[in-house]
N, C-alpha and C positions, 0 to 999 in steps of 0.2 A: 222291858217291853211289857204292855199290860193286855190284859184280855187273852191270855193264852199263850202268850210269846213268853220269851226266857231262852235259857239255854238250847232246851230242846224242844222245838216249835210243834216236830210231829205232824206237819203241815200235809204233806204228800205222802204218807203211809196212812194216818188217820183222820186229817182235819179237811180234808178236801171239800167236804160241805160247807164250810166256810164262806168257800170262794176265793179266788184269786184276789179281788179287789181288799179283802181282809187281809190275806197275807202280803201283800205289798204294801200296806200301810204300815206292817210292822218294821219296813226298814226305808220310811219316806225322812227320815231326817237327812238330807244332805251335807250336813256338817261333818258328819262323821261315817267312817265304813261299819258297815252293819254284816252281818252273816248270820247264817242258822246253822247250830251245829247239833246234828241229830244223827247218831252212828247208825240209826235203823235205815238211813237213806242208802247206804253202803249195798243193800241187797233189794232195792227197789226193781221190779220188772221193767225191761226195757221200753215199754210202753208208757210208762210213768215217766222215765228219763226222755222220752222223744216229748212228752208234754213240757216237761222243765225246760229243754233246750228251746222250743218252741217259744214258751215266754221269756225265757232270759238265756239268748242265743251268746252272751259275753260273759256268763257266770264265771267267776274263777273256783274252783274247785281243790280241796286238799282232802284227802283221804290217808289216815294214818292206820298202819298196820303194824302188828306185833306179834312175837311168838305165837301160831295160833294153839300150841299146847297151852301156854299160860293164859291167852285168851279164854279158852274152852273152860279150863280150871276155874277162872276168875268168875265168867258167866254161870257157872254151875255153883259156887258158893254164894252168889249174890241169889239166885234161884233158892238155894236153901234158906237163906235169912229172910225171903219173902214168904216162903213156906211156915217160918218160924219153927225152923228144925234147929237142932244142935249137930254138930259133926258127928256125934259120937251117935248119934241117931239115924244117919244116913249110912247106909250099906253102900258096897263098892258097887252093886248091880244099880241104884239109885242114881248114882254119879255115871254110869255106864249108859244108862238111858238117856240121861241128859246130853251125854256126849253125843250121842246119835239121833238127838232130836233133829226136826226138819231144821228150826232156828239156829242152831248153835252150828250144824254141819254149813248151811249157807252163809252165815256170817265169818266163818274160817276158812270159805274157799274165795281167798283174795282175787288170785287169777280171774275168776268168772265173773266177781264184782268189777274188777279193773276194766275187763272186756268187753263188758257192758256200757259202762260209762265212755269210755274212749270209742266204741262203737258209734256214739252220739255225738260226743263233742270232741273237738281237735285234741290230742293229746297234751299238747303245752298248756291248755286251759286245766290239766289235772296234776297237781304236785302229790307226790306219794312220800311221805313221811315214816321213817322208821321208828316206832316207839322207843326201842333202846336209846336211839340218838337224844333223845329230849335228856336223859340221865347223863350222857357222855358230854353233850355239848348244847345246853339248852339255849343259850344265847343265840347261836348259831342256827338252830332249829325255827326260834322265834322270829328271827331276822327273814329267814328264807320263806316263811308263810308272811311276812308283812310286805315282802318285795312282790311275792306272788299275788297278792292282791292290789298292788298297787302304792303300798305304803313305803317309803325311804325307811332306811336303817335306824331304829331308834334306842335299840337295847346294846349295851356295852357289858364289857366283864363285872360292872359293878351291879349289875342287876342279876346275875348269876344264880345267887342263893333264892332270890326272889322267884324266880322262873322254876327252880328246880324244886321248890315246895311242894309237896304232894298234896292234893284239894280231896277230900272224901275218900280217903285211903281204907281200903277194908280191912278183914282180919291178915293174919300172916301165917295161916295155917298152912302146913307143906303138903305139895302134893303128893299122896301114897303111893311108895313103888310101881305097886299093882296096877294102879290107874296112870302111872306115866307110860307104862308099857301099853296099855290100850290106846292112848293119845297118839303115841308115837308110831303104832301101828296106821292108826288113821289118817294120820297127816303126813308120814314121811313122802308119798309121792307126790302130795300137793305141794310140799314144799321144793322137792326138787323140780316140779314142772314149773313153778313159779321163778326159781333160780333162772330155768332156761328163758322163761319168757320177757323178763326183765333184765338179764343179764347182769345180774347181783349175786352174791354168795349171801346166802342163808344157812351156812352149815352151823352157826350158832344156834340156831333154832333146833337142832337135831337132838 
């Protein structure tokens, strides 16, 4: 995609002033299945989600969730790089402040995000994918996503290594024990509530 397209378009959270016609033209090629992969859409307010539904009522949605503790740690490390800081330069309190920021807490509240989207779109139009499943069985995850958007299965076991390859992998600095305790306190109840809401086992996230 040109003129502001690409992996993360950010139309619905940053670029709505460009107009719906501009956005729609990004996906005008009818010979292929196009999509907009912008993680920030997960925390859109319900008013914007209603606008999306009004414009694209049959939209197929995919929402990937990962251990919120790992997600918060990954996001904090990304913020650290953007601030041009080294891990050794950041105190525990620096990380704790980031964990408790409005944006980090909102992105880690999967249940609230899912409820907002399901409150506007039919549940069947929203596929929820667990991040860890990508590592366990990338072929199954990829085919599930393709089927959800109306594409027949095209991946086989021969594609496993290609699909499992990490892209833009960050550093591998481990979460400090003291910070893990903080994050566990923040997300313990949210994980338990998500389990009840989705009827799935997320004990591995604790």
